[in-house]
C-alpha positions in Angstrom: 289.3 157.6 60.2 287.1 159.9 62.2 287.5 161.2 65.7 284.8 159.1 67.3 286.4 155.9 65.9 289.8 157.0 67.3 288.2 157.7 70.7 286.6 154.2 70.7 289.9 152.6 69.8 291.7 154.6 72.6 289.0 153.4 75.1 289.6 149.9 73.9 293.4 150.4 74.4 292.8 151.6 78.0 290.6 148.5 78.7 293.1 146.1 77.1 296.0 147.6 79.0 294.1 147.3 82.3 293.1 143.7 81.6 296.6 142.7 80.5 298.1 144.3 83.6 295.5 142.4 85.8 296.6 139.1 84.2 300.3 140.1 84.9 299.4 140.9 88.5 297.9 137.4 88.9 301.3 135.7 88.0 303.3 134.6 91.0 306.4 136.8 90.9 308.2 134.4 93.3 307.6 131.4 91.1 308.3 133.2 87.8 310.5 136.2 88.6 312.2 136.5 85.2 309.0 136.2 83.1 307.1 138.5 85.4 309.8 141.1 85.1 309.8 140.7 81.3 306.0 141.2 81.3 306.4 144.4 83.3 309.2 145.5 81.0 307.0 145.0 77.9 304.1 146.9 79.4 306.5 149.7 80.4 307.8 149.8 76.9 304.3 150.3 75.6 303.9 153.1 78.1 307.2 154.8 77.1 306.3 154.6 73.4 302.8 156.0 74.2 304.5 159.0 76.0 307.0 159.5 73.2 304.2 159.8 70.6 302.1 161.9 72.9 305.0 164.4 73.1 305.5 164.2 69.3 301.8 165.1 68.8 302.3 168.1 71.0 305.5 169.2 69.3 307.4 168.8 72.6 310.7 167.0 73.3 309.9 163.6 74.9 313.2 163.4 76.9 313.6 159.6 76.2 316.9 158.3 74.8 315.6 154.7 74.7 312.4 152.8 74.2 312.2 151.7 77.8 313.4 153.0 81.1 316.3 151.6 83.1 314.0 150.9 86.1 311.0 148.6 85.9 307.9 150.1 87.5 305.6 147.8 89.5 302.3 146.8 88.1 300.3 149.2 90.3 302.4 152.2 89.0 302.0 151.0 85.4 298.2 150.7 85.9 297.9 154.3 87.0 300.4 155.7 84.5 299.0 153.9 81.5 295.4 154.8 82.4 296.2 158.4 82.8 298.2 158.5 79.6 295.4 157.1 77.5 292.9 159.5 79.2 295.2 162.3 78.0 295.1 160.9 74.5 291.3 160.7 74.6 291.1 164.4 75.7 293.5 165.4 72.9 291.8 163.5 70.2 288.4 164.7 71.3 289.6 168.3 70.8 291.1 167.7 67.4 289.3 168.5 64.1 289.5 166.5 60.9 292.3 168.7 59.5 294.4 168.1 62.6 294.7 164.4 61.8 296.3 165.1 58.5 298.9 167.6 59.8 302.4 166.4 59.2 304.5 166.7 62.3 308.3 166.5 62.6 310.0 165.0 65.6 313.1 163.1 66.7 313.3 159.4 67.3 315.1 158.2 70.5 318.3 157.6 68.5 318.3 161.3 67.5 317.3 160.7 63.9 314.6 162.9 62.4 311.1 161.7 61.8 308.0 162.9 60.1 304.5 161.5 60.3 300.9 162.8 60.2 299.0 163.0 63.5 296.8 160.1 62.3 299.8 158.0 61.5 301.2 158.6 65.0 297.9 157.7 66.6 297.5 154.6 64.5 301.1 153.5 65.3 300.6 154.0 69.0 297.4 151.9 69.0 298.8 149.0 67.0 302.2 149.0 68.8 300.5 148.3 72.1 298.4 145.4 70.6 301.6 143.7 69.4 303.3 143.8 72.8 300.2 142.9 74.8 300.0 139.7 72.7 303.6 138.8 73.8 302.7 139.5 77.4 299.7 137.2 77.0 302.0 134.4 75.9 304.2 134.9 78.9 301.2 134.8 81.2 300.1 131.5 79.7 303.6 130.1 80.0 303.5 130.8 83.7 300.2 129.0 84.1 298.0 132.1 84.2 295.1 133.1 82.1 296.0 135.6 79.4 293.6 138.5 79.0 291.4 138.3 75.9 292.6 141.5 74.2 289.8 141.4 71.5 288.0 144.4 70.1 284.8 142.5 69.7 284.7 141.6 73.4 285.3 145.2 74.3 282.6 146.5 72.0 280.1 143.8 73.3 280.9 144.7 77.0 280.6 148.5 76.7 277.4 150.1 77.5 275.6 151.6 74.4 
């Protein structure tokens, strides 16, 4: 996979995260408090994993001991945090050369066990991980009578200026 493709996929992720959070925001938290909280927990989980792998790519300790935080951020906080996180990924990937993607990096999982992946494997995991959980959020939005965001790459590519 080349750098330009990864940057496009990261821009898609930023778009999909924002659209999914907008659909969560439209769900009435008073009428569906448990499901709304679960949606926010799932989106926060995506964010935490994104930050964990961002630290792993940098060779830094991530500081997380779990795959979510005890507190549940509000949607507005998540919107800003997730957008900024992906912007940081885009800047990092844009500065990488082809050899950097194949570099094997060692890290620790949140349970303390050792891990080892290439930079490309970490980026790929981060991208697919979010897709999986945004799908679950979409189901919850629909269960609450909302309109789930169409988290589809073809729509993103069609809507982006050339």
